[in-house]
Backbone of each chain as ProteinMPNN parsed JSONL, in Angstrom:
{"seq_chain_A": "MKSFITQEVYGAQVSKNFYHYIDKENWMTEMVEPAAAPWSLARNNVLYISNDKGTSWQKVREMDPVEPADTASQIQQDRAATVRNTNCTTEDLNGEMLEVLQGEYDMLNGMEGSIEEKMWLSLDKSWVPKSMMHLKMAGTESKTIQLIEKMPELTLPMPE", "coords_chain_A": {"N_chain_A": [[0.826, -1.183, 0.0], [0.255, 2.374, -0.295], [0.841, 5.332, 1.366], [-0.075, 8.706, 2.01], [1.374, 10.882, 4.102], [0.867, 13.359, 6.451], [2.458, 15.254, 8.798], [2.238, 17.252, 11.576], [4.036, 19.023, 13.804], [3.251, 20.875, 16.47], [3.935, 24.299, 16.314], [6.183, 23.939, 14.862], [7.783, 22.951, 11.736], [5.711, 21.62, 9.136], [5.703, 18.291, 8.039], [5.734, 16.215, 5.132], [5.187, 13.121, 3.575], [5.475, 10.269, 1.355], [4.593, 7.002, 2.128], [5.637, 3.936, 1.445], [4.552, 0.689, 1.594], [5.105, -2.688, 2.153], [5.391, -4.841, 4.002], [6.089, -5.214, 7.549], [8.826, -5.389, 7.534], [9.65, -4.406, 5.172], [9.636, -1.49, 3.618], [9.322, 1.983, 2.571], [10.165, 5.361, 3.07], [9.371, 8.231, 1.449], [10.355, 11.366, 1.184], [8.554, 14.396, 0.979], [8.103, 16.997, 1.915], [10.163, 18.369, 4.378], [11.836, 18.921, 1.291], [14.518, 18.348, 1.066], [15.056, 16.486, 2.942], [16.327, 13.312, 4.114], [15.574, 10.117, 2.568], [14.209, 7.022, 3.766], [14.653, 3.481, 3.936], [13.525, 0.192, 4.34], [14.597, -3.065, 3.937], [14.038, -6.389, 4.078], [14.25, -6.126, 6.817], [16.53, -4.6, 7.177], [17.857, -1.43, 7.591], [18.134, 1.391, 5.485], [19.462, 4.497, 4.179], [18.902, 7.389, 2.156], [20.333, 10.141, 0.579], [19.903, 11.293, -1.81], [17.385, 11.283, -2.975], [16.616, 8.601, -3.32], [18.268, 7.559, -5.267], [20.755, 6.445, -4.581], [21.725, 4.243, -1.882], [22.581, 3.982, 1.565], [23.608, 1.639, 3.94], [22.276, 1.547, 7.184], [21.687, 0.094, 9.607], [20.951, -3.174, 10.974], [17.68, -3.92, 11.823], [15.684, -4.42, 14.815], [14.192, -7.643, 15.344], [10.92, -8.211, 13.983], [8.139, -8.499, 15.978], [5.756, -11.186, 16.382], [2.398, -10.631, 15.354], [0.154, -11.615, 16.619], [-0.833, -11.472, 19.131], [-1.869, -9.124, 21.623], [0.384, -6.767, 22.886], [1.897, -6.202, 26.147], [1.977, -3.459, 26.647], [-0.016, -2.561, 24.961], [-2.242, -3.757, 26.071], [-2.238, -2.447, 28.519], [-2.635, 0.17, 27.659], [-5.166, -0.104, 26.577], [-6.737, -0.286, 28.814], [-7.001, 2.328, 29.54], [-8.579, 3.629, 27.771], [-10.786, 6.129, 26.578], [-13.417, 8.592, 26.006], [-14.598, 7.657, 23.614], [-15.973, 7.402, 20.306], [-18.265, 6.345, 17.909], [-19.139, 6.265, 14.607], [-20.597, 6.668, 11.307], [-19.342, 7.683, 8.113], [-19.199, 9.529, 5.094], [-16.703, 9.195, 2.749], [-15.236, 10.434, 0.04], [-17.338, 9.395, -1.494], [-17.649, 6.841, -0.503], [-19.119, 4.958, 2.032], [-18.044, 4.837, 5.333], [-16.964, 3.228, 8.363], [-16.352, 4.955, 11.35], [-14.091, 5.258, 13.908], [-13.252, 6.639, 16.991], [-11.173, 7.755, 19.643], [-9.437, 8.065, 22.823], [-6.377, 7.498, 24.597], [-3.979, 6.726, 27.214], [-0.475, 7.333, 26.864], [1.623, 5.93, 28.186], [4.178, 3.412, 28.781], [6.482, 4.542, 29.894], [6.2, 7.187, 29.241], [4.644, 10.329, 29.678], [1.523, 11.404, 28.758], [-1.01, 11.656, 26.193], [-2.816, 9.894, 23.609], [-4.793, 10.593, 20.914], [-6.842, 8.961, 18.681], [-8.218, 8.508, 15.433], [-9.987, 6.595, 13.191], [-10.796, 5.582, 9.937], [-12.693, 3.112, 8.578], [-13.289, 0.634, 6.066], [-16.52, -0.736, 5.416], [-16.521, -3.487, 5.216], [-14.519, -4.168, 6.817], [-11.963, -4.555, 5.89], [-10.139, -2.667, 5.198], [-8.348, 0.385, 5.732], [-8.758, 3.43, 4.859], [-8.109, 5.937, 5.819], [-6.474, 7.592, 8.514], [-6.013, 9.181, 11.699], [-3.816, 10.569, 14.063], [-3.289, 12.03, 17.148], [-0.956, 13.282, 19.178], [-0.405, 14.122, 22.491], [1.695, 15.591, 24.628], [3.529, 16.732, 27.513], [4.305, 19.994, 26.902], [4.533, 19.59, 24.168], [2.88, 18.896, 21.078], [1.554, 16.891, 18.482], [0.187, 16.182, 15.254], [-0.841, 13.641, 13.104], [-1.819, 12.739, 9.922], [-2.973, 10.21, 7.844], [-3.398, 9.152, 4.6], [-4.485, 6.484, 2.763], [-3.686, 4.305, 0.104], [-4.506, 1.376, -1.78], [-1.989, -0.727, -2.999], [-1.331, -3.187, -4.681], [0.66, -4.132, -6.393], [3.027, -3.104, -5.541], [6.47, -2.304, -5.554], [9.805, -2.171, -4.201], [12.994, -0.443, -3.946], [16.021, -2.416, -4.082], [18.812, -2.311, -2.401], [22.28, -2.796, -3.341]], "CA_chain_A": [[0.0, 0.0, 0.0], [0.979, 3.627, -0.341], [0.173, 6.336, 2.184], [0.417, 10.08, 2.036], [1.356, 11.202, 5.533], [1.144, 14.742, 6.838], [2.693, 15.334, 10.239], [2.432, 18.611, 12.06], [4.455, 19.221, 15.195], [2.759, 22.232, 16.71], [4.993, 25.286, 16.495], [7.333, 23.593, 14.028], [7.472, 22.759, 10.325], [4.9, 20.468, 8.746], [6.403, 17.388, 7.123], [4.857, 15.386, 4.303], [5.926, 12.063, 2.889], [4.785, 9.06, 0.906], [5.071, 5.821, 2.842], [5.386, 2.753, 0.615], [4.573, -0.372, 2.605], [4.777, -4.07, 1.784], [5.145, -5.433, 5.321], [6.83, -4.48, 8.571], [10.264, -5.464, 7.275], [9.911, -3.879, 3.824], [8.896, -0.248, 3.423], [10.169, 3.123, 2.207], [9.632, 6.7, 3.3], [9.785, 9.159, 0.394], [10.056, 12.684, 1.737], [8.036, 15.43, 0.076], [8.461, 18.237, 2.623], [11.074, 19.172, 3.559], [12.291, 18.176, 0.121], [15.922, 17.945, 1.211], [15.193, 15.484, 4.01], [16.692, 12.002, 3.583], [14.588, 9.048, 2.491], [14.636, 5.81, 4.463], [14.186, 2.257, 3.291], [13.753, -1.075, 5.029], [14.512, -4.255, 3.076], [14.302, -7.566, 4.907], [14.547, -5.616, 8.159], [17.759, -3.807, 7.196], [17.518, -0.032, 7.358], [19.024, 2.155, 4.614], [19.125, 5.909, 4.064], [19.311, 7.985, 0.886], [20.372, 11.606, 0.565], [19.744, 11.755, -3.187], [16.027, 10.933, -3.412], [16.474, 7.195, -3.669], [19.199, 7.125, -6.318], [21.71, 5.545, -3.932], [21.325, 3.94, -0.494], [23.629, 3.566, 2.483], [23.087, 0.823, 5.029], [22.373, 2.162, 8.508], [21.8, -0.979, 10.606], [19.9, -4.192, 10.972], [16.687, -3.536, 12.824], [15.25, -5.484, 15.713], [13.192, -8.527, 14.716], [9.522, -7.823, 14.129], [7.445, -9.473, 16.817], [4.506, -11.674, 15.815], [1.289, -9.711, 15.623], [-1.063, -12.373, 16.915], [-1.357, -11.157, 20.461], [-1.627, -7.758, 22.027], [1.51, -6.651, 23.808], [1.517, -5.704, 27.474], [1.716, -2.022, 26.571], [-1.329, -2.359, 24.332], [-3.264, -4.102, 27.066], [-2.271, -1.358, 29.503], [-3.276, 1.322, 27.021], [-6.593, -0.389, 26.397], [-7.428, -0.028, 30.082], [-7.165, 3.769, 29.742], [-9.357, 4.187, 26.65], [-11.891, 7.003, 26.992], [-13.933, 9.537, 25.002], [-14.767, 6.975, 22.33], [-17.121, 7.778, 19.489], [-18.387, 5.458, 16.75], [-20.113, 6.805, 13.665], [-20.288, 6.382, 9.915], [-19.032, 8.925, 7.42], [-18.958, 9.394, 3.662], [-15.398, 9.701, 2.338], [-15.099, 10.283, -1.41], [-18.416, 8.58, -2.031], [-17.723, 5.529, 0.138], [-19.536, 5.035, 3.423], [-17.027, 4.201, 6.171], [-17.111, 3.239, 9.807], [-15.369, 5.851, 11.954], [-13.849, 5.006, 15.329], [-12.432, 7.694, 17.578], [-11.014, 7.61, 21.085], [-8.205, 8.576, 23.406], [-5.799, 6.639, 25.623], [-2.718, 7.207, 27.754], [0.684, 6.863, 26.129], [2.299, 4.937, 29.039], [5.507, 2.997, 28.306], [7.485, 5.467, 30.388], [5.965, 8.546, 28.759], [3.417, 10.949, 30.148], [0.82, 12.057, 27.67], [-2.131, 10.87, 25.677], [-2.926, 9.741, 22.162], [-6.15, 10.554, 20.365], [-6.81, 8.352, 17.349], [-9.469, 8.409, 14.667], [-9.726, 5.675, 12.092], [-11.894, 5.393, 8.996], [-12.595, 1.736, 8.094], [-14.313, 0.175, 5.133], [-17.559, -1.464, 6.155], [-16.204, -4.92, 5.255], [-13.447, -4.274, 7.804], [-10.738, -5.014, 5.261], [-9.307, -1.592, 4.697], [-8.359, 1.637, 6.491], [-8.302, 4.438, 3.903], [-7.657, 7.182, 6.452], [-6.335, 7.559, 9.97], [-5.493, 10.402, 12.319], [-3.271, 10.371, 15.4], [-2.959, 13.303, 17.79], [-0.167, 13.035, 20.379], [-0.361, 15.265, 23.404], [2.645, 15.395, 25.721], [3.851, 17.995, 28.176], [5.149, 20.9, 26.131], [4.552, 19.343, 22.726], [1.743, 18.202, 20.475], [1.689, 16.662, 17.043], [-0.949, 15.521, 14.615], [-0.452, 12.913, 11.904], [-2.946, 12.261, 9.122], [-2.501, 9.251, 6.856], [-4.341, 8.77, 3.552], [-3.893, 5.217, 2.335], [-4.144, 3.686, -1.148], [-4.07, 0.008, -2.015], [-0.973, -0.851, -4.052], [-0.988, -4.614, -4.665], [1.845, -4.43, -7.201], [4.104, -2.241, -5.06], [7.841, -2.826, -5.451], [10.719, -1.257, -3.527], [14.389, -0.634, -4.345], [16.813, -3.391, -3.325], [20.217, -1.873, -2.473], [23.278, -3.859, -3.562]], "C_chain_A": [[0.874, 1.252, 0.0], [0.174, 4.666, 0.435], [0.773, 7.704, 1.915], [0.253, 10.571, 3.466], [1.721, 12.659, 5.739], [1.309, 14.775, 8.346], [2.989, 16.768, 10.616], [2.828, 18.564, 13.527], [4.136, 20.673, 15.51], [3.917, 23.175, 17.007], [6.218, 25.001, 15.658], [6.855, 23.362, 12.597], [6.577, 21.526, 10.116], [5.74, 19.591, 7.82], [5.391, 16.522, 6.385], [5.703, 14.32, 3.627], [4.976, 10.996, 2.35], [5.426, 7.885, 1.631], [4.646, 4.596, 2.037], [5.555, 1.525, 1.515], [4.186, -1.718, 2.002], [4.466, -4.867, 3.044], [6.074, -4.728, 6.313], [8.334, -4.49, 8.346], [10.649, -4.847, 5.943], [9.018, -2.667, 3.565], [9.867, 0.874, 3.034], [9.439, 4.418, 2.511], [10.238, 7.652, 2.28], [9.389, 10.565, 0.837], [9.581, 13.654, 0.647], [8.387, 16.812, 0.643], [9.027, 17.871, 3.991], [11.718, 18.335, 2.457], [13.715, 17.656, 0.267], [16.118, 16.862, 2.269], [15.526, 14.114, 3.412], [15.501, 11.046, 3.527], [15.104, 7.854, 3.293], [13.952, 4.6, 3.839], [14.479, 1.069, 4.195], [13.575, -2.208, 4.031], [14.942, -5.45, 3.913], [14.845, -7.168, 6.28], [15.921, -4.964, 8.285], [17.403, -2.378, 6.797], [18.587, 0.66, 6.519], [18.563, 3.611, 4.607], [19.638, 6.423, 2.727], [19.257, 9.502, 1.003], [20.212, 12.163, -0.836], [18.428, 11.236, -3.788], [15.925, 9.511, -3.958], [17.386, 6.701, -4.769], [20.231, 6.144, -5.751], [21.327, 5.397, -2.455], [22.548, 3.534, 0.315], [22.992, 2.779, 3.626], [23.295, 1.542, 6.363], [22.582, 1.075, 9.562], [20.755, -2.045, 10.324], [18.944, -3.866, 12.099], [16.316, -4.734, 13.691], [14.21, -6.355, 15.013], [11.77, -8.033, 14.975], [8.796, -8.904, 14.912], [6.156, -9.936, 16.136], [3.336, -10.789, 16.251], [0.009, -10.438, 15.999], [-1.607, -12.12, 18.308], [-1.037, -9.714, 20.792], [-0.482, -7.727, 23.04], [1.008, -6.134, 25.155], [1.182, -4.216, 27.421], [0.35, -1.757, 25.938], [-2.46, -2.708, 25.293], [-3.385, -2.999, 28.114], [-2.953, -0.123, 28.923], [-4.782, 1.115, 26.894], [-7.382, -0.075, 27.664], [-7.687, 1.457, 30.304], [-8.037, 4.415, 28.663], [-10.571, 4.966, 27.163], [-12.326, 7.868, 25.808], [-14.105, 8.881, 23.634], [-16.036, 7.449, 21.629], [-17.133, 6.897, 18.25], [-19.498, 5.983, 15.85], [-19.845, 6.215, 12.279], [-20.114, 7.713, 9.195], [-18.785, 8.623, 5.949], [-17.598, 10.012, 3.335], [-15.225, 9.397, 0.859], [-16.119, 9.309, -1.987], [-18.538, 7.198, -1.426], [-18.104, 5.696, 1.609], [-18.571, 4.219, 4.282], [-17.451, 4.224, 7.632], [-16.013, 4.128, 10.387], [-15.286, 5.579, 13.454], [-12.912, 6.073, 15.86], [-12.32, 7.465, 19.077], [-9.659, 8.11, 21.526], [-7.701, 7.592, 24.442], [-4.46, 7.205, 26.072], [-1.546, 6.579, 27.011], [1.407, 5.744, 26.879], [3.685, 4.615, 28.507], [6.589, 3.999, 28.692], [7.3, 6.902, 29.944], [4.639, 9.066, 29.303], [2.77, 11.69, 28.99], [-0.305, 11.167, 27.187], [-2.106, 10.85, 24.156], [-4.407, 9.707, 21.8], [-6.05, 9.969, 18.957], [-8.213, 8.355, 16.737], [-9.165, 7.577, 13.433], [-10.987, 5.507, 11.244], [-11.74, 4.002, 8.385], [-13.669, 1.455, 7.049], [-15.304, -0.71, 5.89], [-17.321, -2.969, 6.165], [-14.987, -5.196, 6.138], [-12.1, -4.639, 7.196], [-9.736, -3.896, 4.982], [-9.445, -0.34, 5.56], [-7.876, 2.743, 5.56], [-7.8, 5.728, 4.538], [-7.493, 6.96, 7.948], [-5.744, 8.87, 10.449], [-4.983, 10.043, 13.706], [-2.829, 11.718, 15.949], [-2.25, 12.992, 19.111], [-0.113, 14.298, 21.222], [0.55, 14.928, 24.582], [2.93, 16.757, 26.335], [4.77, 18.815, 27.29], [5.182, 20.652, 24.64], [3.298, 18.596, 22.283], [2.06, 17.964, 19.011], [0.449, 15.947, 16.521], [-0.48, 14.895, 13.305], [-1.703, 12.416, 11.194], [-2.397, 11.394, 8.002], [-3.641, 8.915, 5.884], [-3.749, 7.581, 2.822], [-4.549, 4.709, 1.05], [-3.704, 2.23, -1.191], [-3.066, -0.006, -3.171], [-0.522, -2.306, -4.124], [0.276, -4.959, -5.439], [3.056, -3.613, -6.75], [5.446, -2.971, -5.03], [8.71, -1.75, -4.799], [12.138, -1.469, -4.058], [15.048, -1.718, -3.488], [18.274, -2.982, -3.43], [21.15, -3.056, -2.655], [23.884, -4.296, -2.243]], "O_chain_A": [[2.075, 1.19, 0.262], [-1.018, 4.855, 0.191], [1.964, 7.841, 1.633], [-0.862, 10.666, 3.978], [2.753, 13.13, 5.261], [0.41, 14.375, 9.086], [3.873, 17.411, 10.051], [2.058, 18.124, 14.381], [4.682, 21.588, 14.894], [4.77, 22.885, 17.846], [7.2, 25.741, 15.731], [5.679, 23.551, 12.284], [6.684, 20.531, 10.833], [6.41, 20.097, 6.92], [4.348, 16.149, 6.923], [6.809, 14.596, 3.161], [3.847, 10.842, 2.815], [6.65, 7.792, 1.731], [3.463, 4.263, 1.956], [6.606, 1.354, 2.132], [3.11, -1.88, 1.426], [3.411, -5.492, 3.148], [6.759, -3.768, 5.96], [9.045, -3.666, 8.922], [11.832, -4.768, 5.611], [7.817, -2.796, 3.327], [11.083, 0.723, 3.157], [8.245, 4.553, 2.243], [11.451, 7.858, 2.245], [8.205, 10.901, 0.857], [10.139, 13.711, -0.448], [8.901, 17.677, -0.068], [8.389, 17.101, 4.709], [12.095, 17.184, 2.676], [14.078, 16.645, -0.334], [17.233, 16.377, 2.463], [15.057, 13.789, 2.322], [14.559, 11.145, 4.313], [16.312, 7.703, 3.474], [12.848, 4.68, 3.299], [15.572, 0.963, 4.751], [12.546, -2.308, 3.364], [16.074, -5.511, 4.394], [15.764, -7.787, 6.817], [16.421, -4.795, 9.397], [16.73, -2.152, 5.791], [19.782, 0.542, 6.79], [17.43, 3.92, 4.976], [20.663, 5.966, 2.222], [18.267, 10.071, 1.464], [20.364, 13.366, -1.045], [18.375, 10.812, -4.943], [15.229, 9.262, -4.942], [17.294, 5.542, -5.171], [20.539, 5.131, -6.378], [20.704, 6.277, -1.861], [23.434, 2.837, -0.179], [21.983, 3.188, 4.2], [24.372, 2.078, 6.627], [23.547, 1.128, 10.324], [19.817, -1.847, 9.553], [19.372, -3.567, 13.214], [16.591, -5.886, 13.355], [13.439, -5.866, 14.187], [11.464, -7.507, 16.045], [8.835, -10.08, 14.551], [5.534, -9.172, 15.399], [3.304, -10.275, 17.369], [-1.09, -9.949, 15.736], [-2.729, -12.518, 18.621], [-0.056, -9.153, 20.302], [-0.407, -8.569, 23.936], [-0.134, -5.693, 25.288], [0.233, -3.76, 28.059], [-0.355, -0.831, 26.34], [-3.496, -2.043, 25.325], [-4.486, -2.656, 28.545], [-3.741, 0.543, 29.595], [-5.567, 2.045, 27.081], [-8.537, 0.345, 27.604], [-8.497, 1.822, 31.156], [-8.207, 5.634, 28.657], [-11.282, 4.517, 28.061], [-11.688, 7.874, 24.755], [-13.791, 9.488, 22.61], [-17.021, 7.836, 22.259], [-16.097, 6.727, 17.608], [-20.645, 6.128, 16.273], [-18.969, 5.367, 12.113], [-20.661, 8.735, 9.608], [-18.226, 7.581, 5.606], [-17.36, 11.19, 3.602], [-15.084, 8.238, 0.47], [-15.799, 8.502, -2.86], [-19.441, 6.446, -1.794], [-17.488, 6.475, 2.336], [-18.312, 3.051, 3.995], [-18.187, 5.105, 8.077], [-14.864, 4.053, 9.952], [-16.284, 5.66, 14.171], [-11.891, 6.374, 15.242], [-13.28, 7.023, 19.71], [-8.836, 8.527, 20.71], [-8.496, 6.919, 25.098], [-3.876, 8.055, 25.399], [-1.62, 5.428, 26.581], [1.764, 4.727, 26.285], [4.306, 5.451, 27.851], [7.502, 4.27, 27.912], [8.142, 7.753, 30.232], [3.649, 8.339, 29.377], [3.409, 12.506, 28.327], [-0.523, 10.072, 27.705], [-1.462, 11.679, 23.512], [-5.17, 8.892, 22.32], [-5.257, 10.439, 18.14], [-9.226, 8.224, 17.423], [-8.195, 7.835, 12.72], [-12.088, 5.317, 11.763], [-10.734, 3.741, 7.726], [-14.79, 1.956, 7.126], [-14.953, -1.348, 6.882], [-17.856, -3.668, 7.026], [-14.492, -6.321, 6.196], [-11.179, -5.001, 7.928], [-8.606, -4.163, 4.574], [-10.53, -0.04, 6.059], [-6.669, 2.973, 5.48], [-7.139, 6.528, 3.876], [-8.27, 6.236, 8.57], [-5.065, 9.575, 9.703], [-5.635, 9.301, 14.441], [-2.089, 12.455, 15.297], [-2.872, 12.498, 20.051], [0.182, 15.387, 20.732], [0.219, 14.091, 25.421], [2.615, 17.797, 25.756], [5.878, 18.388, 26.964], [5.799, 21.424, 23.905], [2.741, 17.781, 23.019], [2.759, 18.758, 18.381], [-0.232, 15.219, 17.242], [0.193, 15.54, 12.501], [-2.546, 11.751, 11.796], [-1.469, 11.789, 7.296], [-4.706, 8.456, 6.296], [-2.63, 7.658, 2.315], [-5.773, 4.683, 0.917], [-2.633, 1.892, -0.687], [-3.285, 0.636, -4.199], [0.575, -2.625, -3.665], [0.903, -5.982, -5.164], [4.01, -3.453, -7.511], [5.546, -4.1, -4.549], [8.383, -0.565, -4.844], [12.456, -2.546, -4.562], [14.687, -1.915, -2.328], [18.92, -3.27, -4.438], [20.872, -4.165, -2.199], [24.741, -5.179, -2.219]]}, "seq_chain_B": "MSRLTSVLSTIFLSAGLTVSVPLTGSAFADECRQRFIDVVISVKNADMRAL", "coords_chain_B": {"N_chain_B": [[-23.707, -11.424, 16.28], [-21.69, -9.122, 14.685], [-19.179, -6.881, 15.943], [-18.98, -4.704, 14.369], [-21.504, -4.159, 13.537], [-22.574, -3.327, 15.829], [-23.695, -0.96, 16.323], [-26.215, -1.191, 15.674], [-29.039, -2.793, 16.97], [-30.597, -5.83, 16.614], [-33.894, -6.78, 16.237], [-35.848, -9.543, 16.268], [-38.821, -10.227, 14.906], [-41.933, -11.875, 15.472], [-43.227, -12.432, 13.133], [-41.251, -12.874, 11.394], [-39.983, -10.769, 10.338], [-37.27, -8.402, 10.217], [-36.02, -5.884, 12.179], [-34.017, -3.097, 12.563], [-32.691, -1.242, 15.184], [-31.236, 1.655, 16.635], [-28.675, 1.255, 19.088], [-28.567, 2.722, 22.289], [-27.31, 4.947, 24.847], [-25.595, 3.479, 27.633], [-25.075, 0.922, 26.646], [-24.392, 1.237, 23.94], [-22.163, 2.887, 24.288], [-20.389, 1.194, 25.644], [-20.013, -0.868, 23.762], [-18.895, 0.59, 21.707], [-16.519, 1.531, 22.832], [-15.211, -0.909, 23.245], [-14.979, -1.755, 20.627], [-13.247, 0.175, 19.599], [-10.947, -0.458, 21.07], [-10.459, -3.071, 20.142], [-9.974, -2.677, 17.415], [-8.366, -0.326, 16.962], [-6.416, -0.201, 18.977], [-5.459, -2.773, 18.999], [-2.791, -4.86, 18.054], [-3.16, -6.6, 16.047], [-4.203, -5.356, 13.886], [-2.293, -3.772, 12.885], [-0.944, -3.976, 10.454], [-2.781, -3.085, 8.601], [-2.842, -0.347, 8.731], [-0.311, 0.468, 9.072], [0.96, 2.009, 11.028]], "CA_chain_B": [[-23.666, -10.106, 15.651], [-20.339, -8.596, 14.75], [-19.111, -5.591, 16.62], [-19.182, -3.659, 13.379], [-22.921, -3.822, 13.503], [-23.055, -3.11, 17.186], [-24.486, 0.264, 16.346], [-27.599, -1.581, 15.507], [-29.498, -3.976, 17.68], [-31.61, -6.421, 15.749], [-35.045, -7.377, 16.903], [-36.527, -10.49, 15.4], [-40.25, -10.228, 15.179], [-42.551, -13.19, 15.317], [-43.633, -12.608, 11.745], [-40.072, -13.14, 10.593], [-39.383, -9.519, 9.878], [-36.119, -7.947, 10.988], [-35.99, -4.436, 12.314], [-32.815, -2.642, 13.26], [-32.856, 0.0, 15.928], [-29.95, 2.053, 17.191], [-28.41, 1.122, 20.513], [-28.367, 4.029, 22.907], [-26.855, 4.965, 26.224], [-24.377, 2.795, 28.062], [-24.812, -0.244, 25.798], [-23.65, 1.72, 22.784], [-20.869, 3.39, 24.733], [-19.536, 0.043, 25.955], [-19.671, -1.535, 22.505], [-18.026, 1.488, 20.948], [-15.205, 1.509, 23.491], [-14.593, -2.202, 22.959], [-14.66, -1.755, 19.205], [-12.039, 1.003, 19.46], [-9.827, -1.245, 21.598], [-10.201, -4.214, 19.264], [-9.5, -2.28, 16.083], [-7.343, 0.715, 16.941], [-5.331, -0.532, 19.897], [-4.952, -4.12, 18.771], [-1.682, -5.011, 17.114], [-3.593, -7.452, 14.943], [-4.579, -4.538, 12.745], [-1.217, -2.831, 12.584], [-0.593, -4.032, 9.043], [-3.753, -2.367, 7.778], [-2.634, 1.085, 8.75], [1.135, 0.676, 9.032], [1.381, 3.064, 11.944]], "C_chain_B": [[-22.263, -9.552, 15.785], [-20.351, -7.251, 15.456], [-19.311, -4.44, 15.65], [-20.629, -3.208, 13.371], [-23.469, -3.557, 14.89], [-23.84, -1.825, 17.326], [-25.968, -0.086, 16.271], [-27.91, -2.825, 16.336], [-30.66, -4.545, 16.882], [-32.694, -7.094, 16.565], [-35.739, -8.293, 15.911], [-37.997, -10.562, 15.806], [-40.834, -11.592, 14.864], [-42.953, -13.464, 13.88], [-42.44, -12.885, 10.834], [-39.427, -11.89, 10.036], [-38.194, -9.153, 10.759], [-36.104, -6.429, 11.0], [-34.732, -4.051, 13.078], [-33.082, -1.315, 13.946], [-31.514, 0.375, 16.536], [-29.848, 1.753, 18.681], [-28.188, 2.516, 21.081], [-27.769, 3.854, 24.291], [-25.63, 4.108, 26.468], [-24.054, 1.587, 27.193], [-23.997, 0.164, 24.579], [-22.253, 2.182, 23.196], [-19.902, 2.244, 25.015], [-19.088, -0.662, 24.688], [-18.685, -0.696, 21.702], [-16.623, 1.477, 21.535], [-14.483, 0.201, 23.181], [-14.165, -2.297, 21.505], [-13.37, -0.97, 18.95], [-10.817, 0.217, 19.937], [-9.461, -2.362, 20.626], [-9.537, -3.794, 17.959], [-8.296, -1.35, 16.15], [-6.157, 0.348, 17.831], [-4.662, -1.848, 19.505], [-3.844, -4.16, 17.735], [-2.09, -5.854, 15.914], [-3.899, -6.641, 13.691], [-3.462, -3.6, 12.307], [-0.86, -2.824, 11.107], [-1.543, -3.221, 8.169], [-3.416, -0.895, 7.688], [-1.168, 1.453, 8.758], [1.576, 1.83, 9.907], [2.25, 2.491, 13.048]], "O_chain_B": [[-21.708, -9.518, 16.883], [-21.379, -6.58, 15.553], [-19.747, -3.353, 16.029], [-20.93, -2.024, 13.216], [-24.682, -3.562, 15.102], [-24.554, -1.616, 18.306], [-26.832, 0.647, 16.752], [-27.128, -3.775, 16.383], [-31.591, -3.825, 16.521], [-32.419, -7.88, 17.472], [-36.165, -7.858, 14.841], [-38.332, -10.923, 16.934], [-40.276, -12.358, 14.079], [-43.011, -14.62, 13.462], [-42.609, -13.105, 9.635], [-38.421, -11.967, 9.331], [-38.129, -9.557, 11.92], [-36.167, -5.782, 9.955], [-34.431, -4.626, 14.124], [-33.631, -0.388, 13.351], [-30.737, -0.503, 16.912], [-30.795, 1.962, 19.439], [-27.666, 3.392, 20.391], [-27.73, 2.749, 24.834], [-24.738, 4.019, 25.624], [-22.882, 1.255, 27.015], [-23.019, -0.498, 24.23], [-21.273, 1.888, 22.511], [-18.726, 2.32, 24.661], [-17.917, -1.015, 24.551], [-17.755, -1.225, 21.094], [-15.642, 1.418, 20.793], [-13.287, 0.2, 22.89], [-13.112, -2.853, 21.193], [-12.512, -1.402, 18.181], [-9.774, 0.228, 19.283], [-8.285, -2.57, 20.325], [-8.643, -4.478, 17.461], [-7.304, -1.575, 15.456], [-5.008, 0.575, 17.452], [-3.452, -2.013, 19.662], [-3.956, -3.56, 16.666], [-1.429, -5.819, 14.876], [-3.862, -7.162, 12.576], [-3.668, -2.735, 11.456], [-0.509, -1.778, 10.56], [-1.148, -2.727, 7.113], [-3.681, -0.26, 6.667], [-0.805, 2.598, 8.489], [2.496, 2.561, 9.539], [2.704, 3.23, 13.922]]}, "name": "protein", "num_of_chains": 2, "seq": "MKSFITQEVYGAQVSKNFYHYIDKENWMTEMVEPAAAPWSLARNNVLYISNDKGTSWQKVREMDPVEPADTASQIQQDRAATVRNTNCTTEDLNGEMLEVLQGEYDMLNGMEGSIEEKMWLSLDKSWVPKSMMHLKMAGTESKTIQLIEKMPELTLPMPEMSRLTSVLSTIFLSAGLTVSVPLTGSAFADECRQRFIDVVISVKNADMRAL"}
């Protein structure tokens, strides 16, 4: 899939990027704003960086193994216990009726603050075309909006 | 009944008709909160949104 992500750190510059995603070990961040920002690429869980818009890549490091996603982690269970201000509605997005889930929970994991999330889901539960995350911590706030397209034929660069 | 349809509570009438009515009050609030936890918090859905 391919996402267009807009992230605003309040009081700072807005950043925009395309996020190309095959799975958790294979993805690429293509920076749009700031245009000079480096791109990053993960291939088979190895992280690379490019300072020339993806023309060449330098290996940064091997990343930690991706944990299986079949059970909720302890942090997720702890966060779930703090969920509040939930709202469930439906909404028309570009002519498609979607389920909309919204709520807030504590960040935890050694950090003080809260996360407000809003997610737009297809009614068959198979797809999330839009999501919003609003982080609120002492002295800083940021909002991230992700618009997601299906890209079944997506390919990524494979550095030598 | 899936949680997706938890917004609606289905009443089966003796004549075989099905009528959907919106859940209200605490029942809806509880279902909505659980739905948010299952979908948004759960790692099972992380691949869908890649966040």
